[in-house]
N, C-alpha and C positions, 0 to 999 in steps of 0.2 A: 664280503660284499654286504651281508645282512647286518653288519655292525655299523655301517654308515647310516646317515640320516635317510629315512625312507624316500624312495623314488617310486611312484606308482603311475600308472597310465590308464587312460580311457582310449580304447582303440576301435571306434565304430567303422562299419562298412558303409560307404555312401550309396545305399541301395534304395533310398526313399526317405521316409519320415523317421524321426527319433521315437522309438518305442518307449513306453513307460518303463519297461524293464531296463532299457538302455539308460534312461535318466537315473534310475536307482543305482545302477552300476557306476555311473559317472559321479553321482552324489556320494556314495560310500567311499569311493576313491578320494574324492575331494575332502570329505570330513576326516578321513584317516590321515591324509597328508597334512591338513591344517592342524589337527590335534597333535601330530608328532613333529611339527616344524619341518616337514618334508616337502617334496616337490611333486606336482602333478603335471603329467605330459599328455598332450593331445596328439595322438598318432592316427592317421587316416589309413585304413587297410583297404585299399582299392585294387587289389590284385584279381578279384573276380570281375573280369571285364564284361561278362555276359549280363551281370546284374547291376552294373554301374548305371546310375541315374544322373544325368546332367543337372547341375545346380544343387545336388544333394549335399555336397561338402559345405557350401555356403549356408544352406538351410540348417545343417547340424550345428555349425558354429553359432549362427544367430540364435537358435533355440537354446543352446547351452548358456550363452551370454544372458539371454532373457531370464533364465532360471536362477541366475546369480552364481553359477559355477564358473570360477576363473581358473586359468591354467598358467603355469610358469614357463612352459615351453610348448611349442606346437606349430602346426601347419601355418597359422596366420601370424605367428610372431617370431618364429625361428628359435634358435637355441644351440647349445653346444653339441647336440647330437643330430643336427639337421643333415639331410632332409627328413621331414616327418610324414611325407607322402610315399607310401611303399612303392608305387610305380616309378619313383625316381631313385630307387635303391636296387634295381634288378641285377646290376653287376655284382653287388655284394652277395646276393643269394646264390647266383650262378657259380661264383668262385668257391664259396663254401660247400655247396652241394657236390661239386666236382671233386673236392678234397675227400668227401665221404665215399665217393665212388672209388677213388684210388685206394682207399683203405678197406674196401669191401663192406662198408657199412651202408651203402646204397648201391643201386644198380640201374642200368638202362632197361627199359621195358618197351618193346616194339609191338606189343599185341594190338590188334585192330579192335575197334569198338565192337565189331561183330563177334569176335572170339570172346571178349569180355562178357557180352550179353549172353552168349551160349553157356559160358562157365557159370554165370549167375543163375540161369534157368536150371542147369543140372543140379546145382547145390540146393536150390529151392525144392526141386523134386525129391531130393534126399532128406528134406526137412532139417537141414543143418541149422544150428542156432543163429548163424550169420553168414553172409556171403563174404568170402575172402579170396584174394588173389592167390593163385596156386604156385607162385615163384617160378613159373615156366621160364622166364627170361633170365633168371639168376644163373641158369646153367649154360647160357650161351658162351662159346669160347671167345677169346679176345679177337681172333680173326673174323668171326661172325659179326661181332659188334662193330668192328672197324669197317667191314664191308657195308653194313646197313647204314652206318653214319655217312660213309662216302656216297651212298646212293640216295641220301637225303630222305630216308624212310622216317616218318614221324615217330617220335618217341617221347616217353615221360621218364622221370627218374623216381624210383621207389625206395622207401626205407626198407632195409633188410632187417626184419625183426627175427631175433633168434628164438627158436622154439623151446618149450619146456622150462621156461624161467618165470620168475615173479618180478613184477614191478611194484615197489612199495614206496609210498611217499606220505608225508604228513600234510594235513590240511587244517588250518586254524579252526574251521567250523566243524569239519567232519572227522577230525583227528586222523588216525592211521587208515589209509586207503590202500587196498591191494588188488592187483589185476594179474591174471595169467597171460603170458605172452602168446599162448596158443589161441587166445581170443582176440588178439590184436592184428589187424590187417597190415600188410606191407603198403602203407599209405603212400600215395603219390606226393612227392615233395616239390618237383618241378614239372609243370604242365607242358604240353607240346607247343604252346604259344610262347614259351620262355618265361612265363610268369610263375612265381612260386604259389603253392597252396597256402592256406591260412597257417597250417601247422609249421611249415618251414619258416615262413616270414615272421610269424609270431615269436618263435624261439630265438631266431637270430636277432631280431630287433630288441626284444626284451633284454638280451645279453648285452648288445652293443650300446643300448641306452641306459645300462646300469639299473634296470628295474629290480627293486628288492622284494616287492610284494605284488603278486598277480591276483587281483580281486575281480572276479567275473562271475557270470551266472552259472547255475548248476548244470545247464545244458552242455557246458564245456568239460564237465568232470570226466566223461568217458574218453575225451581226447587227451587228457592230461598224461596218461601213460606213454603215449606216443611222444609227447613233449619231453617227458622225463628221459626216455631213451635217447632222444636227440641231444639233450644236455649232456648225458653220459658219453655219447659218441664223440661230441665235440670236446669233451673234457672241461666243460664249464660248470661253475657253481650254480645250483638251482635256486630260483627265488622261493620265497614263502608263498604257498598257495592258499587261497580262501575262496570257496565256491558258494555263492549266495543262493538262498532257497528259491524255488520256482514261484512265480506269481500265478495265482489261481482265481478263476471265476467263483462266484458264490456257490456253485454246484461242485466245486473242487476240481473242475476240469482246468487245463492249462489256459491261461489268459489269452484270448484270441479275439480278432476283430468280429468274428461271427456273433459274439455275445455283447459287444459294445465297443466303445472307442478305446484304442490302444496307443494312439499317437499323441505325443505331448502337444503337438500343434492343434489337435482337435480341442483339447481342454483349454488351451490358450485362447482360441477363437471363441469358445463358449463363455469366456469371461472369468475363468478361474484365476485367482491371484497366484502369482509365482510362489509367494510365501506359503500359501495353503497347500499347493501341489507339492512343494518340497517337503513340508511338514508331513504330509500324508505319505509320500513315497518313502521318507526316512523310516516310518513305522511299519513298512511292509517287510518285516523280517528282523527288525531290531527294536529293542526298548531298553531303557536304562535300568530296569529292574523294579520299577514302581508303576503306578497307574496314570502317570502324567501323559497327556496326549498333545497339549499345545506347546509348540516349540518355535522359537525364532532361530535363524541360521546360526547365530553366535553361540546359542546354548547347545545346539546340536554338535557344533564343533567341539565345545568344551567337554561334552559327555560321551561322545561316540567312541566305541571300541569294537574291534572285530570279535572279541571274545563274547560279546553280548548279541551277536547275530545268531538267529535260530537256524536249525536244520530243516524244520518242517516248512512246507509251503505256506505262503502268505496270501490270505484272501483279500481280493480287491473289493472293498466295501464303499460303494458310491455314496451311501448315506453319511458315512464318516467324513468323506472328502467334502461333501456339501456343508456339513456342520463346521468343519475346520475353515472353509471359505467364509462362512458367516462370522466366525470368531475373529479371524484375521481382519476382515473388513470392518467389523465393529470396533476394533481397537486401533484402527489407523487414524492418524491426525486428520482433522477436517480439511486442512490445506491439500493433503495428498488425495483424499477422496474427491475433493472439488475438481482437481485436474482431470481425474479419470471420468468424473461425471460430465465435464465439458466435452470430452472426447466422445462419450456416448451420445450426448445431445447433437453433436455434429453429424452423427450417423443416423439420426432419427428424423421423424416427421417434424420435430420442433427446431430444426437446424436454423430456420430463418427468424426465430424469435430471440429476443435479447433479455438476458437475466443477469442481475447484478450478483457479485460474489456473495454479498450478505444474504440475498434471497435464497440462493442455492445452498448456502451453509445452513439456513433455517430449515430447508427441505431435508437436508441430510440429518439434521438433529431430530426432526420429527419422525423420520423413517428408519433410522439406523438399527433399531431393534427388530425390524420387520423385513429386512432384505438380506439375501445371501450373496447377491451379485450386484455390481454397480448398475447394470442395465435395468435392474428391478426398481430403481428409483423412478424410472420412466414407465415400466410396464405395470407396476403395482400401484403407482399413484400418478397416473397421467393428469389427474385433476389439478395438480400443482403447476402444470404447464399449459393446460387448455381447459376452458370451462366445459362442463359436461354437456353433450348435445342430446344424450338420451339418459334414461334413468332405469336402473336395474328393476326389471318387472317383478321378480320374486320378492325383492326388498320392498317395493312399492305396495304390493298386495298385503304384506305383513305389517308394514310400518306407517303407511300413509292412510290416515283415517278421514272421516267426513269433516271433522273440525280442524284438520291439520293446516289447511290454507289460512284460516282465520287466526289460529295460534301463531303461525309463522309470520303473518303480517304484523301482529302485535310485537313480536320479537324484533322484527326488522325496524319498526318505529323506534324501539328502545336503542337499538344499535346505532341508529342515525344520530342519536344524541351524544354518543361517546366522542371524546376528543383524544386522538392518538392512543387508542386502547391497547392495553397489554393483554396477554392471555387471561390473566385473572379478571380483568375488566369485563371481557366477554362472558366469562363464567358467572360473575356477579350479576351482570345484566340479565342473563337467562334465569338465574335463581329468583331475581326480583319479579320477573314476569310470571314465572310459575307460581310464586307466592300470591301475587295479586289476583291471578285467575283461578287460584286454588286447584291447580292440576299437578299431576306427577311430572317431574322434570323430563322424564323420558318422552312425554308427548310433545316436547319442544326439541329435545336433543335429536330424535330420530328424523323428523322432517327437515331439521337444519342440516343434518349430515347428507340426506338425500339431495337437498338443494345445492349444496356447495361441492359435493363430490360425485353424485350420481350413483354411488354404491353404498353398501351397508357395512363395509369393513375398512380398516385402516387405523391410523393413529387416532388419539382422542380428538373429538370434534373441535374442542377449544384450540388444540394444536393446529388443526387445519385452518380455522378461521383466522388465527393469529398470523400464520404464515401468509395467507392470502391477503390479509389486511382488510380494513373496514370497507373501503370502496368496492373492492372486488367481491367481498362477501355479500354486500347489499345488492350489487348488480346480479349476482347469481341467484339470490333469493327472489328478486323481481322476475327473472327469467322462469324460474321454477313455478312461481305463482301463476304466470301466464299460461304455461304449458300444462300444469296439473290441476288447475282450478276447474 
């Protein structure tokens, strides 16, 4: 199987949002498949009915599509291994697990929840390293089992783990991994509601869907020996395993919602670009072996390999994500940013105003080195969309002097003489007035900035007045002279 073109899968559970860690798992599977000319399958593991969230499947698919990750087979497109929704494959699991029972590799367990709780408490009192089932029902006779089945006593089916053995497997990232079977529980394979557990469904589907490489998070490493035992019990060839490093908060604790956003949807709603988020997530555990940090998807596909994934946990650095968002936004074509800016305008207080494409492109040009998010074209430079109604008091106290009104009035008179002025024309006019009045240019620049923007920061003042145009600039100067004189 491993000699065929790679077939990998992303198999999320529809229990809510798509976790950043889930996005990384999907991305690494996607990059590996594309790099190796293989196929990526989307399988929905919905067998935990207690945690199932209505609409979560559709949300997962929408979020993955938004991120730019495409699938070759899956729940919403079909394929040669359909169905890809595990709840539609129950008969397959039941038939195979009953085969294991007949062979003594699995067994019926009729223990009540009360007995299991008592067993767990007793083991905790003994301070055993882990709570394990005691194989009580393994020793039931056939007649006892038949009687209980006829009486419709609830049961589960458990894996029969043989004691005193070793489970050894290779992992692309962690190399040789070894577990003692005495530390492996007789895992439930089929639950009392007839649904399989993750462990059974995962192994069965990976085999039947011809999955060659299982690329998943480190949290599944401790479950892998159970899966290896199942592969051996079924007599199936094992896939190649690769367990990705944990995602960590800056304090090295496991990434969790307690310390910040962990859902892809949260970052999408906050205005992060999909290209920046994908770039960032790709670097959470992988690099090409150099210092390069800016990547587009095509380059990630070209350079990705599992051999360059690290073992150590990867720290989620929000500052780096913000920097990447800035870089990706800065390099986008104006036409693309324009579309996104119009969407932001529709959601803002400026929705009823009309702006030409040329005007908005000039705003983008003026601000592109100063914004990390599209919405910041509005929040950081609202003066391009509405004349200032107030003036920053701290800036006024620092920059507005006794003679500022007179100087600004002289500058306005010079601006009025300009015909269709360029940015350079505005600058030349201000230089002329400064020279005529024998004052430092700053005594004109700062009051002019206050008048047209209301604040003391932003792009160059000549950029601002050029974008606004002569008439709007003069109008704002007149307003400021009335309010501030």
